[in-house]
C-alpha positions as CSV (number, residue, x, y, z in Angstrom):
1,M,0.0,0.0,0.0
2,K,1.4,3.3,-1.1
3,I,1.6,6.4,1.2
4,R,0.3,9.6,-0.4
5,R,0.7,12.8,1.6
6,V,-0.4,16.3,0.6
7,L,2.5,18.6,-0.1
8,T,2.9,21.2,2.7
9,V,5.1,24.2,3.2
10,G,7.2,23.9,6.3
11,I,10.4,24.8,8.1
12,A,13.5,22.8,7.1
13,A,14.9,20.0,9.2
14,G,18.4,20.9,7.9
15,L,21.1,18.8,6.3
16,L,21.7,15.2,7.3
17,V,24.7,13.1,7.9
18,L,24.3,10.2,5.5
19,T,25.9,6.8,4.8
20,G,25.1,4.2,2.1
21,C,25.4,0.9,0.4
22,S,24.5,-0.3,-3.1
23,T,21.1,-1.7,-4.3
24,S,19.9,-4.2,-6.8
25,G,16.5,-5.4,-7.9
26,D,14.1,-6.1,-10.8
27,D,11.8,-3.5,-12.3
28,D,8.1,-3.9,-11.8
29,G,6.9,-0.6,-13.1
30,G,8.6,-0.1,-16.4
31,S,8.1,2.9,-18.7
32,D,6.7,2.6,-22.2
33,T,8.6,5.8,-23.3
34,E,10.9,4.8,-26.1
35,G,14.5,5.6,-25.6
36,S,14.3,6.1,-21.8
37,T,16.2,4.1,-19.2
38,D,14.3,2.6,-16.4
39,T,15.5,0.7,-13.3
40,S,14.0,0.1,-9.9
41,T,15.2,-1.2,-6.6
42,E,13.4,-2.1,-3.4
43,G,15.1,-1.7,-0.1
44,S,14.8,-3.9,3.0
45,G,15.4,-1.3,5.7
46,S,15.1,-2.3,9.4
47,G,13.5,0.9,10.4
48,G,10.0,1.7,11.5
49,G,8.2,-0.8,9.3
50,S,6.4,1.6,7.0
51,S,9.3,2.8,4.9
52,S,9.1,-0.3,2.6
53,D,5.7,0.9,1.6
54,I,7.1,4.2,0.2
55,R,7.7,4.5,-3.5
56,I,10.1,7.2,-4.8
57,D,10.6,8.0,-8.5
58,V,13.7,9.7,-9.8
59,V,13.2,11.2,-13.3
60,T,16.3,12.8,-14.9
61,H,17.3,14.1,-18.3
62,G,20.5,12.0,-18.4
63,A,21.4,10.3,-21.6
64,P,22.3,6.6,-21.6
65,G,26.0,6.0,-21.0
66,D,26.7,9.5,-19.5
67,S,29.1,8.9,-16.6
68,F,27.8,11.9,-14.7
69,W,24.3,10.5,-14.5
70,D,25.6,7.1,-13.6
71,V,27.0,8.7,-10.4
72,V,23.6,10.5,-9.7
73,K,21.9,7.2,-10.1
74,S,24.3,5.4,-7.8
75,G,23.6,8.0,-5.1
76,A,19.9,7.7,-5.5
77,E,20.0,3.9,-5.4
78,Q,22.1,3.9,-2.3
79,A,19.7,6.2,-0.5
80,G,16.9,4.0,-1.6
81,K,18.6,1.0,-0.1
82,D,19.5,2.8,3.1
83,D,16.0,4.1,3.6
84,G,14.4,0.8,2.7
85,V,12.1,2.3,0.0
86,E,10.9,1.1,-3.4
87,L,13.0,3.2,-5.8
88,H,12.4,3.7,-9.5
89,Y,15.1,5.6,-11.6
90,V,14.2,6.6,-15.1
91,S,15.7,9.1,-17.5
92,D,15.4,10.5,-21.0
93,P,17.2,13.5,-22.6
94,D,14.1,14.4,-24.6
95,V,12.1,16.8,-22.5
96,G,8.8,15.7,-23.8
97,K,9.5,12.1,-23.0
98,Q,10.9,13.1,-19.6
99,A,7.6,14.9,-18.9
100,T,5.7,11.7,-19.8
101,L,7.9,9.7,-17.4
102,I,6.8,12.1,-14.6
103,D,3.2,11.7,-15.5
104,N,3.6,7.9,-15.6
105,A,5.1,7.9,-12.1
106,V,2.2,9.9,-10.7
107,A,-0.3,7.6,-12.3
108,A,1.6,4.6,-10.9
109,G,1.1,6.0,-7.3
110,T,4.5,7.4,-6.5
111,D,4.9,8.9,-3.0
112,G,7.4,11.4,-4.2
113,L,9.5,12.7,-7.2
114,V,13.1,13.7,-7.6
115,V,13.4,15.5,-10.9
116,S,16.2,17.2,-12.9
117,M,15.1,20.2,-15.0
118,A,17.5,21.0,-17.8
119,N,14.5,22.4,-19.7
120,P,12.1,23.8,-17.0
121,D,9.5,25.1,-19.5
122,G,9.0,21.6,-20.9
123,L,8.4,20.1,-17.4
124,E,6.4,22.8,-15.8
125,S,2.9,21.5,-16.4
126,S,3.9,17.9,-15.3
127,I,5.6,19.0,-12.1
128,K,2.8,21.4,-11.1
129,A,0.2,18.7,-11.8
130,A,2.1,16.3,-9.6
131,V,2.3,18.8,-6.8
132,A,-1.4,19.6,-7.2
133,D,-2.1,15.9,-6.8
134,G,-0.3,15.8,-3.5
135,V,3.0,14.4,-4.7
136,P,6.1,16.0,-3.0
137,V,8.8,17.0,-5.4
138,I,12.5,17.8,-5.0
139,T,14.5,19.1,-8.0
140,I,18.1,18.2,-8.5
141,N,21.0,19.3,-10.7
142,S,19.2,21.8,-13.0
143,G,16.3,24.1,-12.2
144,I,17.7,26.2,-9.3
145,D,15.8,29.3,-10.5
146,Q,12.4,27.6,-11.0
147,W,11.9,25.0,-8.3
148,Q,10.0,27.3,-5.9
149,D,7.7,28.5,-8.7
150,F,6.9,24.9,-9.6
151,G,6.1,24.0,-5.9
152,A,9.0,21.8,-5.1
153,I,10.3,21.4,-1.5
154,T,13.8,22.4,-2.4
155,H,16.5,22.0,-5.0
156,V,19.7,20.0,-4.5
157,G,22.6,21.2,-6.8
158,Q,24.8,24.2,-7.3
159,S,24.4,27.7,-8.6
160,E,25.6,27.4,-12.2
161,D,26.4,31.1,-12.3
162,L,28.7,30.9,-9.2
163,A,30.2,27.7,-10.5
164,G,30.9,29.4,-13.8
165,Q,32.5,32.3,-12.1
166,A,34.8,29.9,-10.3
167,A,35.8,28.4,-13.7
168,G,36.4,31.9,-15.1
169,E,38.7,32.7,-12.2
170,Q,40.7,29.5,-12.9
171,L,41.2,30.4,-16.5
172,T,42.3,33.9,-15.7
173,D,44.8,32.7,-13.1
174,A,46.2,30.4,-15.7
175,G,46.9,33.3,-18.1
176,V,44.4,32.3,-20.7
177,T,43.4,35.1,-23.1
178,K,40.9,33.5,-25.5
179,A,38.8,30.4,-24.6
180,L,36.1,28.3,-26.0
181,C,33.1,27.3,-23.7
182,V,32.0,23.9,-25.1
183,I,28.2,23.3,-24.6
184,Q,27.3,19.7,-25.1
185,E,23.5,19.8,-24.7
186,A,21.4,22.3,-26.8
187,G,18.8,24.1,-24.8
188,N,20.2,23.2,-21.4
189,V,19.8,26.4,-19.4
190,G,22.3,25.3,-16.7
191,L,25.1,24.9,-19.2
192,E,24.4,28.3,-20.7
193,Q,24.5,29.7,-17.2
194,R,27.9,28.2,-16.7
195,C,29.3,29.9,-19.7
196,A,27.7,33.2,-18.7
197,G,29.1,32.9,-15.2
198,A,32.6,32.2,-16.5
199,A,32.4,35.2,-18.8
200,K,31.8,37.4,-15.7
201,T,35.2,36.6,-14.1
202,F,37.3,35.6,-17.1
203,D,39.5,38.5,-18.1
204,G,39.9,37.3,-21.7
205,E,37.5,36.6,-24.6
206,L,35.1,33.6,-24.2
207,E,33.3,32.1,-27.2
208,N,30.6,29.5,-26.9
209,L,30.9,26.3,-29.1
210,Q,27.9,24.0,-29.5
211,V,28.6,20.2,-29.7
212,D,26.6,17.0,-29.1
213,N,27.2,14.9,-26.0
214,T,25.6,11.9,-27.8
215,D,28.2,12.1,-30.5
216,L,31.6,12.3,-28.8
217,S,33.7,11.6,-31.9
218,G,31.8,14.2,-33.9
219,S,32.2,16.6,-31.1
220,E,35.9,16.0,-31.1
221,S,36.0,16.8,-34.8
222,T,34.1,20.0,-34.2
223,I,36.5,21.2,-31.5
224,E,39.5,20.3,-33.7
225,S,38.1,22.3,-36.6
226,K,37.6,25.3,-34.4
227,I,41.1,25.1,-33.0
228,Q,42.6,24.9,-36.4
229,S,40.5,27.8,-37.7
230,D,41.6,30.2,-34.9
231,D,45.2,30.1,-33.7
232,T,44.5,32.7,-31.0
233,I,42.5,30.2,-28.9
234,D,44.7,29.3,-25.9
235,G,42.0,27.9,-23.5
236,I,39.0,25.6,-23.5
237,L,36.3,25.2,-20.9
238,S,34.4,21.9,-21.1
239,L,31.1,21.7,-19.4
240,G,31.0,18.0,-18.8
241,G,33.3,15.2,-17.7
242,D,32.9,13.0,-20.8
243,M,33.3,15.9,-23.2
244,S,36.5,16.9,-21.4
245,G,38.1,13.7,-22.7
246,Q,37.3,14.8,-26.3
247,V,38.8,18.2,-25.6
248,V,42.0,16.6,-24.4
249,K,42.1,14.5,-27.6
250,A,41.4,17.5,-29.8
251,I,44.2,19.4,-28.3
252,E,46.6,16.5,-28.7
253,A,45.5,15.9,-32.3
254,T,46.1,19.5,-33.3
255,G,49.3,20.0,-31.3
256,A,48.0,23.4,-30.2
257,D,49.3,25.1,-27.0
258,I,46.0,25.2,-25.2
259,Q,45.1,24.9,-21.5
260,A,41.8,23.3,-20.6
261,G,39.5,22.9,-17.6
262,T,36.2,21.2,-17.1
263,F,33.0,20.9,-15.1
264,D,32.1,17.6,-13.5
265,V,34.2,14.7,-12.5
266,N,34.9,11.1,-13.4
267,A,38.0,8.9,-13.0
268,D,39.3,10.0,-16.4
269,V,38.9,13.7,-15.5
270,V,40.8,13.3,-12.2
271,Q,43.6,11.3,-13.9
272,N,43.9,13.9,-16.6
273,I,44.3,16.6,-13.9
274,I,47.0,14.5,-12.3
275,D,48.7,13.9,-15.7
276,G,48.6,17.7,-16.5
277,N,46.2,17.4,-19.3
278,L,43.5,19.4,-17.5
279,L,44.0,22.4,-15.1
280,F,40.9,21.9,-13.0
281,A,37.5,20.4,-12.6
282,I,34.4,22.1,-11.1
283,D,32.7,19.4,-9.1
284,Q,29.0,19.7,-8.3
285,Q,29.1,16.3,-6.6
286,P,26.4,14.4,-8.4
287,Y,26.3,11.5,-5.9
288,V,25.2,14.0,-3.3
289,Q,22.4,15.2,-5.6
290,G,21.0,11.7,-6.1
291,Y,21.3,10.7,-2.5
292,L,19.9,13.9,-0.8
293,G,17.1,14.1,-3.4
294,V,15.9,10.6,-2.5
295,D,16.5,11.1,1.2
296,G,14.6,14.4,1.3
297,I,11.5,12.8,-0.3
298,Y,11.8,9.8,2.2
299,L,11.8,12.2,5.1
300,K,8.8,14.0,3.7
301,A,6.8,10.8,3.2
302,L,7.9,9.2,6.5
303,N,7.8,12.2,8.9
304,G,6.5,15.3,7.0
305,N,9.9,17.0,7.0
306,D,10.8,19.7,4.5
307,I,14.5,20.1,4.0
308,G,16.2,23.3,2.9
309,G,14.3,25.9,4.9
310,G,13.0,27.4,1.7
311,Q,16.4,27.6,0.2
312,P,18.4,25.3,-2.2
313,V,20.7,22.7,-0.7
314,Y,24.1,23.3,-2.3
315,S,26.0,20.2,-3.4
316,G,28.8,22.3,-4.9
317,P,30.9,23.7,-6.4
318,A,34.1,22.2,-5.3
319,V,37.3,22.9,-7.3
320,I,39.6,20.0,-8.0
321,T,43.2,20.8,-9.1
322,E,46.5,19.0,-9.1
323,E,46.8,19.8,-5.4
324,N,43.8,17.7,-4.3
325,A,43.2,15.4,-7.3
326,E,45.0,12.4,-5.7
327,D,42.6,12.6,-2.8
328,V,39.6,12.4,-5.1
329,L,40.8,9.7,-7.5
330,G,39.9,6.7,-5.4
331,F,36.3,7.9,-5.0
332,A,36.0,8.6,-8.7
333,Q,37.3,5.2,-9.5
334,N,34.6,3.7,-7.2
335,G,31.9,5.6,-9.2
336,T,30.9,8.0,-6.3
337,R,32.6,11.2,-7.5
């Protein structure tokens, strides 16, 4: 029997100290949305007896095979295991299909939603309808400027503007004078905010370059062509961990004297920092986003708690450089950073 509680506005319970372990299970509530990924897990917590009756759905815009979203998913699944809830994780980079996944979760009787909003306009009606139906919502990753208007409890993520400013400072400190800001998802407002934030603090010229995160080899070719067409480029800012690998390859292929940094972290990113191929990474800590998103909905369903105190819960940014990369490498290799 599912628990359905009417969304209320309350005072935050504050941040939690959290631990976790992995989950596994079979899906019993699959999506019929073509191209989406769908997994579910069911915890076996030893707590108050009612938590196993709680269903939580995580609906993100992550594309299949994106290492960043693999970490978000790991955090969400571990929270589901720790809390002993029935957890469903689905994703689709197409905003229309993502909205359908949200609608499907509500129709299936979810007790709460964790949603990323790369394209808030495309999800607005579905999220507001869920809230109106008494389903508590927490947004993660993207959507920090819209979560309150849509009726969510809080947002777990980073300010993309502030994170961008941190990246711009790193480029300036490195002496870069002209840089590319490589955007890997068209229409993703968070990525656009990163470039805009970087432009605020970067003393040189910053030019946006659109590529496609679902076509990494094609993206590498696009970056190479841009480098070859403009020999004044001496810096590149990648906005995603997977794309940063293509940036490194493009620089090596052209032989250009270019310094590069990136947003987001995986094991390859950290190793590239250690090896001197990347200057820095801006880490928004996706594992935290997945974990705290699920844990916040669990507390709402179990005990009526609203985390965040009417403010976002910041998971980043943290800056990783050669000075601290060794400390992070082990976690990244384990798939939690």
